[in-house]
C-alpha positions in Angstrom: -22.4 15.0 14.8 -23.3 12.4 12.8 -21.7 12.9 9.9 -18.0 13.1 11.8 -18.7 9.2 13.0 -19.6 8.1 9.4 -16.3 9.7 8.2 -14.1 8.1 10.9 -15.8 4.4 9.8 -14.9 5.6 5.7 -11.5 6.3 7.1 -11.0 3.3 8.7 -12.1 1.4 6.0 -9.8 2.1 3.7 -6.7 2.0 5.8 -7.6 -1.6 6.4 -8.1 -2.9 2.9 -5.7 -5.7 1.5 -4.9 -6.0 -2.5 -5.3 -9.5 -3.6 -5.9 -11.5 -6.8 -7.7 -14.8 -5.4 -10.0 -17.0 -7.6 -12.6 -18.5 -5.9 -16.3 -20.4 -6.2 -19.1 -18.6 -4.5 -22.4 -20.9 -3.6 -25.6 -18.9 -3.6 -28.5 -20.7 -3.2 -30.3 -20.4 -6.3 -27.8 -19.7 -9.0 -25.5 -22.6 -7.7 -21.9 -21.7 -8.2 -20.6 -18.8 -9.5 -17.1 -18.0 -10.5 -15.6 -15.2 -8.7 -12.3 -12.9 -8.7 -11.4 -11.0 -5.2 -9.5 -7.9 -5.5 -9.3 -6.6 -2.6 -10.2 -7.6 1.2 -10.7 -6.4 4.3 -11.6 -8.2 8.1 -15.6 -6.8 7.3 -15.6 -7.2 3.4 -14.3 -7.6 0.1 -14.5 -6.6 -3.6 -14.4 -8.4 -6.7 -14.0 -7.9 -10.6 -16.3 -8.9 -12.8 -19.9 -9.2 -13.8 -21.7 -10.8 -10.9 -25.7 -12.1 -11.4 -26.5 -10.5 -7.9 -28.9 -8.1 -6.7 -28.3 -6.0 -4.0 -28.5 -7.5 -0.6 -28.5 -11.3 -2.3 -26.3 -13.1 -0.3 -23.4 -15.7 -1.5 -20.6 -18.0 0.5 -17.1 -17.9 0.0 -14.3 -20.1 0.8 -11.0 -18.1 1.9 -8.1 -19.2 3.5 -7.5 -19.4 7.0 -11.1 -18.5 7.6 -13.2 -21.4 5.6 -17.2 -21.0 4.8 -18.6 -17.3 5.1 -21.5 -15.7 4.0 -21.4 -12.3 2.4 -23.9 -9.7 1.2 -24.2 -7.8 -1.8 -23.7 -4.0 -1.2 -22.8 -2.1 -4.4 -22.2 -3.6 -7.8 -21.0 -0.8 -10.8 -18.7 -1.7 -13.8 -18.0 -4.9 -13.2 -16.8 -4.6 -9.7 -18.5 -5.6 -6.7 -18.6 -5.1 -3.0 -19.7 -7.4 -0.6 -19.9 -7.3 3.1 -19.1 -10.3 5.6 -22.0 -11.8 7.8 -19.2 -11.3 10.6 -15.7 -9.5 11.1 -12.5 -11.1 10.7 -10.8 -11.5 13.8 -7.4 -10.0 13.4 -5.1 -12.7 14.0 -7.0 -14.7 11.5 -7.2 -12.2 8.9 -3.4 -11.2 8.9 -3.0 -15.3 8.4 -5.2 -15.1 5.7 -2.9 -12.6 4.2 -0.1 -14.0 4.6 -2.0 -17.0 3.0 -3.2 -14.8 -0.1 0.2 -12.7 -0.5 2.4 -16.1 -1.0 -0.4 -17.2 -3.7 0.5 -14.1 -5.6 3.8 -12.9 -7.8 4.8 -9.8 -8.9 2.0 -7.0 -8.8 -0.5 -9.3 -6.5 -0.8 -11.5 -9.7 -0.8 -14.9 -10.1 
């Protein structure tokens, strides 16, 4: 029975992801500023490309358009990609505004 619930959450997560090309600076309490490249985002989290000098569970703060500063923690890291969960879910209206801004900052194929 719990298997079905987990599958529903996974399916919902995949449907809500948006490809972006957003370079930003993440702040870490011990490492300071870390250059970060967000390649997809949802209301619950985001994925970065590039090596991330963090261990699973560590927290960073990122600045997102419309949203501002928001904390996230590392869920997974593999092959130069890392997945982060946001400290809170972004409200739908703010998320849509953010995606509009991020989309306007990209060129063909989502590249700047």
